[in-house]
C-alpha positions as CSV (number, residue, x, y, z in Angstrom):
1,X,95.0,113.6,171.9
2,X,96.8,116.0,174.4
3,X,99.6,116.6,171.9
4,X,97.0,117.5,169.2
5,X,95.3,119.9,171.6
6,X,98.6,121.5,172.3
7,X,99.4,121.9,168.6
8,X,95.9,123.3,168.0
9,X,96.4,125.8,170.8
10,X,99.8,126.9,169.5
11,X,98.5,127.2,166.0
12,X,95.5,129.2,167.2
13,X,97.8,131.7,169.0
14,X,100.1,132.0,166.0
15,X,97.2,132.4,163.6
16,X,95.6,135.1,165.7
17,X,98.9,137.1,166.2
18,X,99.0,137.2,162.4
19,X,95.3,138.1,162.4
20,X,95.9,141.0,164.7
21,X,98.7,142.3,162.4
22,X,96.5,141.9,159.3
23,X,93.6,143.5,161.1
24,X,95.7,146.5,162.1
25,X,97.0,146.6,158.5
26,X,93.4,146.7,157.2
27,X,92.6,149.6,159.5
28,X,95.8,151.5,158.4
29,X,95.2,150.9,154.7
30,X,91.5,152.0,155.1
31,X,92.9,155.4,156.1
32,X,95.8,155.5,153.6
33,X,93.9,154.3,150.6
34,X,90.5,155.3,149.2
35,X,87.5,152.9,148.8
36,X,88.1,153.2,145.0
37,X,91.8,152.1,145.4
38,X,90.7,149.1,147.5
39,X,87.8,148.3,145.1
40,X,90.2,148.3,142.1
41,X,92.5,145.8,143.9
42,X,89.5,143.7,144.9
43,X,88.3,143.4,141.4
44,X,91.8,142.4,140.3
45,X,92.3,140.0,143.2
46,X,89.2,138.1,142.1
47,X,91.1,136.8,139.1
48,X,94.0,135.8,141.3
49,X,91.7,133.9,143.6
50,X,90.3,131.9,140.8
51,X,93.7,131.4,139.2
52,X,95.1,130.0,142.5
53,X,92.7,127.1,142.1
54,X,94.0,126.2,138.7
55,X,97.6,126.8,139.9
56,X,97.3,124.4,142.8
57,X,95.3,121.7,141.0
58,X,94.8,119.9,144.3
59,X,98.5,119.1,144.6
60,X,98.8,120.4,148.2
61,X,95.7,118.5,149.2
62,X,97.2,115.4,147.6
63,X,100.4,115.8,149.7
64,X,98.5,116.3,152.9
65,X,96.2,113.3,152.3
66,X,98.6,110.8,150.8
67,X,99.3,107.9,153.2
68,X,103.0,107.9,152.3
69,X,105.2,110.4,150.3
70,X,108.0,109.2,148.1
71,X,110.6,111.1,146.0
72,X,108.7,110.2,142.9
73,X,105.4,111.5,144.2
74,X,107.1,114.8,145.3
75,X,108.9,115.3,142.0
76,X,105.6,114.5,140.2
77,X,103.8,117.0,142.4
78,X,106.4,119.6,141.5
79,X,106.0,118.9,137.8
80,X,102.2,119.4,138.0
81,X,102.7,122.6,139.9
82,X,105.2,124.1,137.5
83,X,103.0,123.3,134.5
84,X,99.8,124.7,136.1
85,X,101.4,127.7,137.9
86,X,103.4,129.0,135.0
87,X,100.5,128.5,132.6
88,X,98.3,130.5,134.9
89,X,100.9,133.2,135.2
90,X,101.1,133.6,131.4
91,X,97.4,133.5,131.0
92,X,96.8,136.1,133.7
93,X,99.5,138.5,132.4
94,X,98.2,138.4,128.8
95,X,94.5,138.6,129.7
96,X,94.8,141.6,132.0
97,X,93.5,144.1,129.3
98,X,90.4,141.9,128.8
99,X,89.7,141.8,132.6
100,X,90.0,145.6,132.7
101,X,87.6,145.9,129.8
102,X,85.1,143.7,131.6
103,X,85.1,146.0,134.6
104,X,85.5,149.2,132.5
105,X,88.5,150.1,134.6
106,X,92.0,150.5,133.0
107,X,93.8,150.6,136.3
108,X,93.1,146.9,136.7
109,X,95.7,146.0,134.1
110,X,98.9,146.6,136.0
111,X,97.5,145.2,139.2
112,X,96.6,141.9,137.5
113,X,100.0,141.7,135.8
114,X,101.9,142.1,139.0
115,X,99.7,139.5,140.7
116,X,100.5,137.2,137.8
117,X,104.2,137.3,138.5
118,X,103.6,135.7,141.9
119,X,102.6,132.5,140.2
120,X,106.1,132.1,138.8
121,X,107.5,131.7,142.3
122,X,104.6,129.9,144.1
123,X,105.5,126.2,143.2
124,X,108.9,126.3,145.0
125,X,107.2,127.2,148.3
126,X,103.9,125.3,148.0
127,X,105.4,121.8,148.4
128,X,107.4,122.4,151.6
129,X,104.5,124.3,153.1
130,X,102.2,121.3,152.3
131,X,104.6,118.9,153.9
132,X,104.9,121.0,157.0
133,X,101.1,121.2,157.3
134,X,100.9,117.4,156.7
135,X,103.2,116.8,159.6
136,X,101.3,119.4,161.7
137,X,104.7,121.0,162.6
138,X,103.2,124.2,164.1
139,X,106.6,125.6,165.2
140,X,108.0,125.7,161.7
141,X,104.8,127.1,160.2
142,X,104.7,129.7,163.0
143,X,108.3,130.8,162.1
144,X,107.4,131.1,158.4
145,X,104.1,132.9,159.2
146,X,105.8,135.4,161.5
147,X,108.4,136.5,159.0
148,X,105.8,136.7,156.2
149,X,103.4,138.8,158.3
150,X,106.1,141.3,159.2
151,X,107.3,141.6,155.6
152,X,103.8,141.9,154.2
153,X,102.8,144.5,156.8
154,X,105.9,146.6,156.2
155,X,105.7,146.4,152.4
156,X,102.0,147.3,152.4
157,X,102.4,150.4,154.6
158,X,105.5,151.6,152.9
159,X,104.0,151.2,149.4
160,X,100.8,153.0,150.5
161,X,102.7,155.9,152.0
162,X,104.7,156.1,148.8
163,X,101.5,156.6,146.8
164,X,101.2,153.3,145.0
165,X,97.4,153.4,145.4
166,X,95.7,150.1,144.2
167,X,99.2,148.7,143.3
168,X,100.1,148.7,147.0
169,X,98.7,145.2,147.8
170,X,99.8,143.8,144.4
171,X,103.5,144.5,145.0
172,X,103.2,143.5,148.7
173,X,101.7,140.2,147.7
174,X,104.6,139.4,145.3
175,X,107.1,140.2,147.9
176,X,105.3,138.0,150.4
177,X,105.2,135.1,148.1
178,X,108.9,135.2,147.5
179,X,109.8,135.5,151.2
180,X,107.3,132.8,152.2
181,X,108.6,130.3,149.7
182,X,112.3,130.9,150.7
183,X,111.4,130.5,154.4
184,X,109.4,127.3,153.8
185,X,112.3,125.5,152.1
186,X,114.7,126.7,154.8
187,X,112.4,125.7,157.7
188,X,111.6,122.2,156.3
189,X,115.2,121.3,156.9
190,X,115.6,118.6,154.2
191,X,116.1,118.5,150.5
192,X,113.3,118.5,148.1
193,X,113.4,117.8,144.3
194,X,114.2,120.7,142.1
195,X,113.7,118.7,138.9
196,X,110.1,118.0,138.0
197,X,108.9,114.4,137.3
198,X,105.8,112.9,135.8
199,X,105.9,109.2,136.9
200,X,102.8,109.6,139.1
201,X,101.1,112.2,137.0
202,X,98.0,110.2,136.4
203,X,97.2,109.6,140.0
204,X,97.8,113.2,141.0
205,X,95.7,114.6,138.1
206,X,92.8,112.2,139.0
207,X,92.8,113.2,142.6
208,X,93.6,116.9,141.8
209,X,90.7,117.2,139.3
210,X,88.1,116.7,142.0
211,X,89.8,119.2,144.3
212,X,90.2,121.6,141.4
213,X,86.6,121.7,140.5
214,X,85.5,122.0,144.2
215,X,88.1,124.8,144.9
216,X,87.2,126.5,141.6
217,X,83.5,126.7,142.7
218,X,84.5,128.0,146.1
219,X,86.7,130.6,144.5
220,X,83.8,131.6,142.2
221,X,81.6,131.8,145.3
222,X,84.0,134.1,147.0
223,X,84.5,136.1,143.9
224,X,80.8,136.7,143.1
225,X,80.4,139.9,145.1
226,X,83.4,141.5,143.4
227,X,82.3,140.3,139.9
228,X,78.6,141.2,140.2
229,X,79.0,144.5,142.0
230,X,82.0,145.4,139.8
231,X,79.9,144.7,136.7
232,X,76.5,146.1,137.9
233,X,77.7,149.0,140.1
234,X,81.0,150.8,140.8
235,X,84.5,150.2,142.3
236,X,83.3,152.2,145.4
237,X,80.5,149.7,145.9
238,X,83.0,146.8,145.6
239,X,85.2,148.5,148.2
240,X,82.3,149.1,150.6
241,X,81.1,145.5,150.3
242,X,84.7,144.3,150.7
243,X,84.8,146.1,154.1
244,X,81.4,144.6,155.1
245,X,82.7,141.2,154.1
246,X,86.0,141.6,156.0
247,X,84.0,142.8,159.1
248,X,81.9,139.6,159.1
249,X,84.9,137.6,158.2
250,X,86.8,138.6,161.4
251,X,85.6,135.6,163.3
252,X,86.3,133.0,160.7
253,X,89.7,134.7,160.0
254,X,90.5,134.2,163.7
255,X,89.5,130.5,163.8
256,X,89.6,129.0,160.3
257,X,93.3,129.2,159.7
258,X,93.8,126.8,162.6
259,X,90.9,124.6,161.4
260,X,92.2,124.5,157.9
261,X,95.7,123.7,159.0
262,X,94.6,120.5,160.8
263,X,91.3,119.5,159.2
264,X,92.5,117.6,156.1
265,X,95.6,115.8,157.5
266,X,93.8,114.9,160.8
267,X,90.6,113.6,159.1
268,X,92.8,111.6,156.6
269,X,94.7,110.1,159.5
270,X,91.4,109.1,161.3
271,X,90.1,107.6,158.1
272,X,93.3,105.6,157.4
273,X,93.4,104.3,161.0
274,X,89.7,103.8,161.9
275,X,87.5,104.3,158.8
276,X,84.4,106.2,159.9
277,X,84.9,109.9,160.6
278,X,81.3,111.0,161.4
279,X,81.9,111.2,165.2
280,X,85.0,113.4,164.8
281,X,83.3,115.5,162.2
282,X,80.3,116.3,164.3
283,X,82.3,117.1,167.4
284,X,84.8,119.3,165.6
285,X,81.9,121.1,163.8
286,X,80.2,121.7,167.1
287,X,83.4,123.1,168.7
288,X,84.0,125.5,165.8
289,X,80.4,126.7,165.6
290,X,79.9,127.2,169.3
291,X,82.3,130.1,168.8
292,X,81.6,131.3,165.3
293,X,77.8,131.4,165.3
294,X,77.5,133.5,168.6
295,X,80.2,135.8,167.3
296,X,78.4,136.4,164.1
297,X,75.2,137.2,166.0
298,X,77.1,139.8,168.0
299,X,78.6,141.3,164.9
300,X,75.1,141.6,163.3
301,X,73.8,143.6,166.2
302,X,76.9,145.8,166.5
303,X,77.4,146.4,162.7
304,X,77.1,150.2,162.8
305,X,79.4,150.5,165.8
306,X,82.1,148.2,164.5
307,X,82.3,149.9,161.1
308,X,82.4,153.3,162.7
309,X,85.1,152.4,165.1
310,X,87.3,150.5,162.7
311,X,87.0,152.3,159.4
312,X,85.5,155.6,160.1
313,X,82.4,157.4,158.9
314,X,83.5,157.1,155.2
315,X,82.6,153.4,155.3
316,X,79.2,153.5,157.1
317,X,77.4,152.7,153.9
318,X,78.8,149.1,154.3
319,X,76.9,148.5,157.6
320,X,73.4,147.5,156.2
321,X,75.0,144.6,154.4
322,X,76.6,143.1,157.5
323,X,73.6,141.4,159.2
324,X,72.6,139.5,156.1
325,X,76.3,138.5,155.5
326,X,76.4,137.2,159.1
327,X,73.4,135.0,158.2
328,X,75.2,133.8,155.1
329,X,78.4,133.0,156.9
330,X,76.5,131.3,159.7
331,X,74.9,128.8,157.3
332,X,78.3,128.3,155.5
333,X,80.0,127.7,158.8
334,X,77.8,124.7,159.5
335,X,79.6,123.0,156.6
336,X,83.1,124.3,157.2
337,X,84.5,120.8,157.5
338,X,82.6,119.2,154.6
339,X,85.2,119.6,151.9
340,X,88.1,118.4,154.1
341,X,86.1,115.5,155.3
342,X,85.1,114.4,151.8
343,X,88.7,114.8,150.6
344,X,90.0,113.0,153.7
345,X,87.9,109.9,153.0
346,X,88.9,109.9,149.3
347,X,85.7,111.5,147.8
348,X,86.9,114.9,146.6
349,X,84.4,114.9,143.7
350,X,81.4,114.7,146.1
351,X,81.8,118.4,147.1
352,X,81.4,119.6,143.5
353,X,77.6,119.4,143.4
354,X,76.8,121.5,146.6
355,X,79.3,124.2,145.6
356,X,77.9,124.4,142.1
357,X,74.4,124.7,143.4
358,X,75.5,127.4,145.9
359,X,77.0,129.6,143.1
360,X,74.0,129.1,140.8
361,X,71.5,130.0,143.6
362,X,73.5,133.1,144.6
363,X,73.7,134.4,141.1
364,X,69.9,133.7,140.5
365,X,69.0,135.4,143.8
366,X,71.2,138.4,143.0
367,X,69.7,138.8,139.6
368,X,66.2,138.6,141.1
369,X,66.6,140.9,144.1
370,X,69.3,143.4,143.0
371,X,68.0,146.9,143.3
372,X,71.3,148.8,143.5
373,X,71.8,148.7,147.3
374,X,74.4,146.7,149.2
375,X,71.9,145.5,151.8
376,X,69.7,143.8,149.2
377,X,72.7,142.3,147.5
378,X,73.8,140.8,150.8
379,X,70.3,139.4,151.3
380,X,70.6,137.7,148.0
381,X,73.8,136.1,149.1
382,X,72.2,134.8,152.4
383,X,69.2,133.5,150.5
384,X,71.4,131.6,148.1
385,X,73.3,130.1,151.0
386,X,70.0,128.9,152.7
387,X,68.7,127.3,149.5
388,X,71.8,125.1,149.1
389,X,71.5,123.7,152.6
390,X,69.4,120.5,151.8
391,X,71.8,119.4,149.1
392,X,74.7,119.6,151.5
393,X,72.8,117.4,154.0
394,X,72.1,114.8,151.3
395,X,75.9,114.7,150.4
396,X,76.7,114.1,154.1
397,X,74.3,111.3,154.3
398,X,75.5,109.6,151.1
399,X,79.3,109.9,151.5
400,X,79.9,110.5,155.2
401,X,77.1,108.2,156.5
402,X,75.8,111.2,158.5
403,X,72.0,111.2,158.6
404,X,69.8,114.3,158.9
405,X,68.6,113.4,162.4
406,X,72.2,113.1,163.8
407,X,73.1,116.4,162.1
408,X,70.1,118.1,163.5
409,X,70.7,116.8,167.0
410,X,74.2,118.3,166.8
411,X,73.2,121.6,165.1
412,X,70.0,122.7,166.8
413,X,71.7,123.4,170.2
414,X,74.3,125.5,168.3
415,X,71.5,127.6,166.7
416,X,69.8,127.9,170.1
417,X,73.1,129.2,171.6
418,X,73.5,131.7,168.8
419,X,69.9,133.0,169.2
420,X,70.5,133.4,172.9
421,X,73.6,135.4,172.4
422,X,72.0,137.5,169.7
423,X,69.0,138.3,171.9
424,X,71.2,139.3,174.8
425,X,73.3,141.6,172.6
426,X,70.2,143.2,171.0
427,X,68.7,143.8,174.5
428,X,71.9,145.4,175.8
429,X,72.5,147.5,172.7
430,X,68.9,148.8,172.7
431,X,69.2,149.7,176.4
432,X,72.4,151.8,175.8
433,X,72.2,155.3,174.4
434,X,72.0,155.3,170.6
435,X,74.8,157.9,170.4
436,X,77.1,156.1,172.8
437,X,80.7,156.1,171.5
438,X,81.3,152.9,169.4
439,X,84.1,151.5,171.6
440,X,81.9,151.7,174.7
441,X,78.9,150.1,173.0
442,X,81.1,147.3,171.7
443,X,82.8,146.7,175.1
444,X,79.6,146.6,177.1
445,X,77.7,144.5,174.6
446,X,80.7,142.2,174.0
447,X,80.9,141.4,177.7
448,X,77.3,140.4,177.7
449,X,77.9,138.3,174.6
450,X,80.8,136.5,176.2
451,X,78.8,135.6,179.3
452,X,75.9,134.4,177.1
453,X,78.3,132.2,175.1
454,X,79.6,130.5,178.2
455,X,76.1,130.1,179.6
456,X,74.8,128.7,176.4
457,X,77.7,126.1,176.3
458,X,76.8,124.7,179.7
459,X,73.0,125.1,179.6
460,X,72.8,123.3,176.2
461,X,75.5,120.7,177.1
462,X,77.6,121.5,174.0
463,X,80.9,119.7,173.5
464,X,82.7,123.0,174.1
465,X,81.5,122.8,177.7
466,X,83.5,119.6,178.1
467,X,86.6,121.3,176.6
468,X,86.2,124.3,179.0
469,X,85.9,121.9,182.0
470,X,89.0,120.1,180.8
471,X,90.9,123.4,180.4
472,X,89.9,124.5,183.9
473,X,91.0,121.2,185.4
474,X,94.4,121.5,183.7
475,X,94.9,125.0,184.9
476,X,94.1,124.0,188.5
477,X,96.6,121.1,188.3
478,X,99.3,123.5,187.1
479,X,98.6,125.9,189.9
480,X,98.8,123.1,192.5
481,X,102.2,122.0,191.0
482,X,103.6,125.5,191.2
């Protein structure tokens, strides 16, 4: 267990160094590019996000979850990836004009076509990256991530300064894919098949289809704001909502790369070794959400200050959407590990229903409530998330043997902690001058939030409290040794 904790800690540090770089890049690009430029790219990237689902076809999850990898399984995985990735690349490239017509924006065409080129190169890096993740080799993934982050940052800034506009992120993405794939094959340190095979095609396709449908629905969920706002409103609205989304997403962006790196391979190993995964699922979910939920409550209170500080006054119209998005992300975060857990126990198809219901309810709520404002649209997204909650709980009970009572006993203390933190933040921010400079308001309120998070962990006896005690004990022991 200690080695797993060390790997988690290292991956967390590595992921957040990359996060800091990407965060700085977001701020820089917000000043080098216009909301319209970013909106055009966001509309184009929606297609890429959905296409990635078809391209992967669950192959990387198959590699991470499989009990034993053989040369035949790897060559078959390559065969599936080449067929799906290159088919997706051709379809994206040729359909770009239709996508532009859908959004009534001609500048979408070249962006989509450049993004399509990336799918030609993805298969050669996807398999070594999946193997490195399966083996939880954080050092190798850290090396790859560091190089890729530097390259993407440099390419994005250079292209933006050169006046590439909405094409900036498209070309930077292509460069990043090529560099990441080359680094992954080098870092793995052993040969992989270059010739595709199809001997295990049936098994991979059967497993992959469940992951494909689940991932497709998740991609559709992520794409809904860009699609609906792009269709019903303007590229500027898409750009503003994108900034609101990225503001709320800061917390999950900090934590979830580490979670996603370990979740599937770890749960699969627990399942192969012990069978039931409910205990590990609840503990891990509690650890994750004892950080994410309070942070979302803090962001909801400080929405105006955060947007003003990070992006400038041009983007303040995004602030009203942030509190509702925080609620939507909070509900979603309670089920962060659902899909990895279901895949890890060999039930990838079970996650299809909840995700389908989520997409349907969000579309219905958006159609019902939409009045042309970002705040109302964000409310619709949060309401759709809430309405899908009971079905998620039923899936847990049926496939993970996790009852509603056990889930509630684990979740209610987390909600209490989040309410405590939100109340403390609201009280502090209301006590401060309304015109206080954003950085000072964020600093003072943030300190109060941190103290409230720690107090909540111990007062409510959350699993995070045990981890903090263990970390304190380890630090004391190290000091005594030195």
